[in-house]
LOKETOR-356634 format. One record per residue: residue number from 1; x negated, y negated, z of N, C-alpha, C in turn. Coordinates in nm, 2 decimals. Example, Ala and Ser with C-alpha at 12.3 -4.5 7.8 and 13.67 -1.06 7.14 Angstrom:
<rs>
<1,<-1.32,0.57,0.78>,<-1.23,0.45,0.78>,<-1.32,0.33,0.78>>
<2,<-1.28,0.22,0.71>,<-1.37,0.11,0.71>,<-1.29,0.00,0.79>>
</rs>
This chain:
<rs>
<1,<-17.80,8.50,1.11>,<-17.83,8.64,1.14>,<-17.91,8.70,1.03>>
<2,<-18.00,8.78,1.06>,<-18.08,8.85,0.96>,<-18.09,9.00,1.00>>
<3,<-18.08,9.08,0.90>,<-18.09,9.22,0.92>,<-18.18,9.28,0.82>>
<4,<-18.26,9.38,0.86>,<-18.35,9.44,0.77>,<-18.38,9.59,0.81>>
<5,<-18.40,9.67,0.70>,<-18.45,9.81,0.72>,<-18.60,9.80,0.75>>
<6,<-18.64,9.89,0.85>,<-18.78,9.89,0.88>,<-18.84,10.03,0.85>>
<7,<-18.76,10.11,0.78>,<-18.81,10.25,0.74>,<-18.82,10.24,0.59>>
<8,<-18.87,10.35,0.53>,<-18.90,10.35,0.39>,<-18.77,10.38,0.31>>
<9,<-18.67,10.29,0.33>,<-18.55,10.31,0.25>,<-18.46,10.42,0.30>>
<10,<-18.50,10.49,0.40>,<-18.42,10.60,0.45>,<-18.33,10.54,0.56>>
<11,<-18.20,10.57,0.55>,<-18.11,10.52,0.66>,<-17.99,10.61,0.66>>
<12,<-17.92,10.62,0.77>,<-17.80,10.71,0.78>,<-17.69,10.66,0.69>>
<13,<-17.60,10.75,0.66>,<-17.48,10.72,0.58>,<-17.40,10.61,0.65>>
<14,<-17.40,10.61,0.78>,<-17.31,10.51,0.85>,<-17.36,10.37,0.84>>
<15,<-17.48,10.35,0.78>,<-17.54,10.22,0.77>,<-17.46,10.13,0.69>>
<16,<-17.39,10.18,0.59>,<-17.31,10.10,0.50>,<-17.19,10.04,0.58>>
<17,<-17.13,10.12,0.67>,<-17.02,10.07,0.75>,<-17.08,9.96,0.85>>
<18,<-17.20,9.98,0.90>,<-17.26,9.88,0.98>,<-17.28,9.75,0.91>>
<19,<-17.33,9.76,0.79>,<-17.36,9.64,0.71>,<-17.23,9.57,0.68>>
<20,<-17.12,9.64,0.65>,<-16.99,9.58,0.62>,<-16.94,9.51,0.74>>
<21,<-16.96,9.57,0.86>,<-16.91,9.51,0.98>,<-16.99,9.38,1.01>>
<22,<-17.12,9.38,0.99>,<-17.20,9.26,1.01>,<-17.16,9.15,0.91>>
<23,<-17.13,9.19,0.79>,<-17.09,9.09,0.69>,<-16.96,9.01,0.72>>
<24,<-16.88,9.07,0.81>,<-16.76,9.00,0.85>,<-16.78,8.90,0.96>>
<25,<-16.90,8.89,1.02>,<-16.92,8.80,1.13>,<-16.94,8.66,1.08>>
<26,<-16.87,8.57,1.14>,<-16.88,8.43,1.10>,<-17.02,8.38,1.16>>
<27,<-17.11,8.34,1.07>,<-17.24,8.29,1.11>,<-17.25,8.14,1.10>>
<28,<-17.14,8.07,1.11>,<-17.15,7.93,1.11>,<-17.17,7.87,1.25>>
<29,<-17.19,7.96,1.35>,<-17.22,7.91,1.48>,<-17.35,7.83,1.48>>
<30,<-17.35,7.73,1.56>,<-17.48,7.65,1.57>,<-17.58,7.73,1.64>>
<31,<-17.70,7.71,1.60>,<-17.82,7.77,1.66>,<-17.83,7.70,1.80>>
<32,<-17.85,7.78,1.90>,<-17.86,7.73,2.04>,<-17.99,7.76,2.10>>
<33,<-18.09,7.81,2.03>,<-18.22,7.85,2.08>,<-18.22,7.99,2.14>>
<34,<-18.11,8.06,2.15>,<-18.11,8.19,2.20>,<-18.12,8.29,2.09>>
<35,<-18.24,8.34,2.07>,<-18.27,8.44,1.96>,<-18.28,8.57,2.03>>
<36,<-18.21,8.67,1.97>,<-18.21,8.81,2.01>,<-18.24,8.90,1.90>>
<37,<-18.31,9.01,1.93>,<-18.34,9.11,1.83>,<-18.29,9.24,1.88>>
<38,<-18.21,9.31,1.80>,<-18.15,9.44,1.83>,<-18.20,9.54,1.73>>
<39,<-18.21,9.66,1.78>,<-18.25,9.78,1.70>,<-18.13,9.87,1.69>>
<40,<-18.13,9.94,1.58>,<-18.03,10.05,1.55>,<-18.10,10.18,1.52>>
<41,<-18.07,10.28,1.60>,<-18.13,10.41,1.58>,<-18.06,10.50,1.48>>
<42,<-18.14,10.59,1.42>,<-18.08,10.69,1.33>,<-18.05,10.81,1.42>>
<43,<-18.01,10.92,1.36>,<-17.98,11.05,1.43>,<-18.10,11.11,1.49>>
<44,<-18.22,11.07,1.45>,<-18.34,11.13,1.51>,<-18.40,11.03,1.62>>
<45,<-18.32,10.94,1.67>,<-18.36,10.85,1.77>,<-18.48,10.76,1.73>>
<46,<-18.48,10.72,1.60>,<-18.58,10.63,1.55>,<-18.51,10.50,1.51>>
<47,<-18.57,10.39,1.55>,<-18.51,10.26,1.51>,<-18.54,10.25,1.36>>
<48,<-18.43,10.23,1.28>,<-18.44,10.21,1.14>,<-18.40,10.07,1.09>>
<49,<-18.33,10.00,1.17>,<-18.28,9.86,1.13>,<-18.30,9.77,1.25>>
<50,<-18.34,9.64,1.21>,<-18.35,9.53,1.31>,<-18.25,9.43,1.27>>
<51,<-18.18,9.38,1.37>,<-18.08,9.27,1.35>,<-18.13,9.15,1.44>>
<52,<-18.15,9.04,1.38>,<-18.20,8.92,1.45>,<-18.08,8.82,1.45>>
<53,<-18.05,8.77,1.57>,<-17.95,8.66,1.58>,<-18.01,8.53,1.62>>
<54,<-17.94,8.42,1.59>,<-17.99,8.29,1.61>,<-17.91,8.21,1.72>>
<55,<-17.81,8.27,1.78>,<-17.74,8.21,1.88>,<-17.67,8.31,1.97>>
<56,<-17.64,8.27,2.09>,<-17.57,8.36,2.19>,<-17.44,8.41,2.13>>
<57,<-17.36,8.32,2.08>,<-17.23,8.35,2.02>,<-17.25,8.45,1.91>>
<58,<-17.34,8.44,1.82>,<-17.37,8.53,1.72>,<-17.41,8.67,1.77>>
<59,<-17.49,8.67,1.88>,<-17.53,8.79,1.94>,<-17.41,8.87,2.00>>
<60,<-17.32,8.80,2.06>,<-17.20,8.86,2.12>,<-17.12,8.92,2.01>>
<61,<-17.10,8.85,1.90>,<-17.02,8.90,1.79>,<-17.09,9.02,1.73>>
<62,<-17.22,9.02,1.71>,<-17.29,9.14,1.66>,<-17.27,9.26,1.75>>
<63,<-17.29,9.24,1.88>,<-17.27,9.35,1.98>,<-17.13,9.40,1.97>>
<64,<-17.03,9.32,1.96>,<-16.89,9.36,1.95>,<-16.86,9.45,1.82>>
<65,<-16.92,9.40,1.71>,<-16.90,9.47,1.58>,<-16.97,9.61,1.59>>
<66,<-17.08,9.61,1.65>,<-17.16,9.74,1.65>,<-17.08,9.84,1.75>>
<67,<-17.03,9.79,1.86>,<-16.96,9.88,1.95>,<-16.83,9.93,1.89>>
<68,<-16.77,9.85,1.80>,<-16.64,9.90,1.74>,<-16.67,10.02,1.64>>
<69,<-16.80,10.03,1.60>,<-16.84,10.14,1.51>,<-16.87,10.27,1.59>>
<70,<-16.86,10.26,1.73>,<-16.89,10.38,1.81>,<-17.03,10.39,1.86>>
<71,<-17.11,10.28,1.84>,<-17.25,10.28,1.89>,<-17.25,10.22,2.03>>
<72,<-17.34,10.27,2.11>,<-17.35,10.21,2.25>,<-17.49,10.15,2.26>>
<73,<-17.50,10.06,2.35>,<-17.63,9.99,2.38>,<-17.71,10.06,2.48>>
<74,<-17.83,10.08,2.45>,<-17.93,10.14,2.54>,<-18.03,10.03,2.57>>
<75,<-18.11,10.04,2.68>,<-18.20,9.94,2.72>,<-18.30,9.91,2.60>>
<76,<-18.34,9.79,2.60>,<-18.44,9.74,2.50>,<-18.58,9.81,2.52>>
<77,<-18.66,9.79,2.42>,<-18.80,9.84,2.42>,<-18.88,9.78,2.31>>
<78,<-19.00,9.80,2.31>,<-19.09,9.75,2.20>,<-19.09,9.86,2.09>>
<79,<-19.06,9.81,1.97>,<-19.07,9.90,1.85>,<-19.13,9.82,1.73>>
<80,<-19.22,9.88,1.66>,<-19.28,9.82,1.54>,<-19.33,9.68,1.58>>
<81,<-19.38,9.66,1.70>,<-19.44,9.53,1.74>,<-19.34,9.43,1.77>>
<82,<-19.21,9.46,1.79>,<-19.11,9.37,1.82>,<-19.04,9.41,1.95>>
<83,<-19.02,9.31,2.04>,<-18.94,9.34,2.16>,<-18.79,9.34,2.13>>
<84,<-18.73,9.45,2.14>,<-18.58,9.46,2.12>,<-18.51,9.44,2.25>>
<85,<-18.41,9.35,2.25>,<-18.33,9.33,2.37>,<-18.24,9.44,2.40>>
<86,<-18.19,9.51,2.29>,<-18.10,9.63,2.30>,<-18.13,9.72,2.18>>
<87,<-18.11,9.84,2.21>,<-18.12,9.94,2.10>,<-17.98,10.01,2.09>>
<88,<-17.92,10.01,1.98>,<-17.79,10.07,1.96>,<-17.80,10.21,1.91>>
<89,<-17.73,10.30,1.98>,<-17.74,10.45,1.94>,<-17.60,10.50,1.92>>
<90,<-17.59,10.61,1.85>,<-17.47,10.68,1.83>,<-17.43,10.74,1.96>>
<91,<-17.31,10.72,2.01>,<-17.27,10.78,2.13>,<-17.27,10.93,2.12>>
<92,<-17.33,11.00,2.22>,<-17.33,11.15,2.22>,<-17.19,11.20,2.24>>
<93,<-17.16,11.30,2.16>,<-17.03,11.36,2.17>,<-17.04,11.47,2.28>>
<94,<-16.93,11.48,2.36>,<-16.92,11.58,2.46>,<-16.89,11.71,2.40>>
<95,<-16.98,11.81,2.42>,<-16.96,11.94,2.36>,<-16.91,12.03,2.47>>
<96,<-16.80,12.09,2.45>,<-16.74,12.19,2.55>,<-16.81,12.32,2.54>>
<97,<-16.84,12.37,2.66>,<-16.90,12.50,2.67>,<-16.79,12.61,2.66>>
<98,<-16.83,12.74,2.67>,<-16.73,12.84,2.66>,<-16.63,12.83,2.77>>
<99,<-16.51,12.85,2.74>,<-16.40,12.84,2.84>,<-16.41,12.95,2.94>>
<100,<-16.39,12.91,3.06>,<-16.40,13.01,3.17>,<-16.26,13.05,3.21>>
<101,<-16.23,13.18,3.22>,<-16.10,13.23,3.26>,<-16.11,13.30,3.40>>
<102,<-16.01,13.28,3.48>,<-16.00,13.35,3.61>,<-15.96,13.49,3.58>>
<103,<-16.02,13.58,3.66>,<-15.98,13.72,3.65>,<-15.85,13.74,3.73>>
<104,<-15.76,13.81,3.67>,<-15.63,13.84,3.74>,<-15.63,13.96,3.81>>
</rs>
């Protein structure tokens, strides 16, 4: 697995937790020819990090670690000349509107 920032050193504070989670992934899995590239968005919906895997098992483990951090997968797209299989985004929080009361 390889991971790299693709922005000018700017990244969200949560990136440290992401990197710690990726560091725990056992990368001794054999390469099986299934290479995947994932993107991670910042709060402004810009991909700031690429994560490249070298096996299906590694990709599954990366996806699991990312989801445990509260990110969800969005459809892939082309970014910075790279076709991303998935883009991971911070899950939108549900914001409650003003509470409505019944008139008595």
